[in-house]
N, C-alpha and C positions, 0 to 999 in steps of 0.2 A: 454832246457827248465828248467826254474828255477822253484823252489818251492817257494812259499811264506806263511809265517804263518801270519796270521792276527787276531786279536782279535776283537770281536765286543761285546761291553757292551751292555746288556739289559736296557732299560729305563723302569722305573715303569709305569704301565698303571693306569691311574685313573678309580676307581671303581664309577659306577653310583650311584647316591643318591638314598637312599632306598625309596619306594613308600609308602606313609602313607595315609590310607584312614580313614576318621573320619566319623562317623554316630552316630545319637541320638537315643537312645533306652529308652522306659519306663521300669524300673526296679521296680517290687513291693519292698515295704520296709516302714519303718514307717517314720511320719514326722519328720524331723531333723533340728534343728536350729543351726547355725554355725556362730562364730564371724563373723561380717560383714553383709552382706546382708543375709535375711531370705531365705532359700531354702526349698521348699515343695516337698518332693518326694511322689508320690502317694502310698497307702496303697496297699495290696495283692488284687487281684482279687478273688472275693467270687460268688460262683454260688449256688443259693437258689431255692428251688422248690416253685414257687408262689402257692398261694391258690387257689383252683379251682374256677372258676368264678361263680357269683351268676347267678340265672336263668335269661335267656333273655325273658322270658315271662313275661308279664304284670304283675303287682303287684296284686294278687287276694286279694278278701276281704273273710270274714268269710262265710261260707257256699258253696262256689264255688269249682269247680274242679281243681286238680292240676295234671300235667303230669311230665315228666322227668325234672329235674331240683333240685336246691338247695334253700331252702327257710328259711328266718329267722322268728323264732317263734315269736309271738307277733306283727310283722310287716307284713309280707307276709302270714303267715298262723297262724291260733289260735289253741290254745290247744282243744283236742277233740277226739273222733273216726273217723276214716275215713276208708272207706271201696272201695273195687273195685271189678268189675264183673271179672276180670282176663283174659282179652283177649290174653295173653301172658305171658312172664317171666316178674315178678313185684318184684323189689327190694325195700326196705325202710330202711333207717338208722336215728336213732335219735343222734344228735351229740352235744358235749359241745362247740366245736368251728369249724370254717371253715378252719382249716388249713391244711386238707388233711392228717393228720397223723392218724394211726390205733388207737391210744390210745384216740382219739376224739370220738370213737363212744361208745355210752351209751348202745345202743341195735341196733339190725338189723334184718333182715328177708327177706324171699321172699314168692311169692305165684305164682302157677301155675294154676290159677283157681281163683274162689272167695275167698277174703280174707279181713281181717282188721287188722288195726294198731292203736296205741294211740299215740298222740302227748301230751307229759306232758309240763306244763308250766315252769318246771326246764330244759327242753331242750332249747337250743341256736337255733340249725338248724336242718332242716329236710332236707333229701335228698331221691328223689324219681329217679329210672332209670327203663328202660325197656319199654314196650309197654302198660303199664297201665294208667288209669285214676282214682285218688283216689278223692272221694267225701265226704265231712264232714257230719255226720248224727246227 
């Protein structure tokens, strides 16, 4: 038996085409105008703390009683002295704005029993919380 030597030449193997996936995403950024059509890119997403909601109670008139809620001075509640019999924990605050910031508190306090507080015409908002009813005297 004889031996034979043969040479096999390898053929290049075709590579598969790369897979390209395209997706559209929203990227925060400034509004940009480019030559040609105008392209607007949304700005950054900003999270802000919303102001506390105004009282859901009906708008009371002067001389009525007020429970937990936030009231606009001159519209919802009138300046004057308000008293409570103090049936539980009673908090009040006189506010320069309704933005929920600590710096907006002109004065505040609480009563655990009978107490009083004054609403001034210079106050913008009054907030009551707790189990008390405040009545103008």
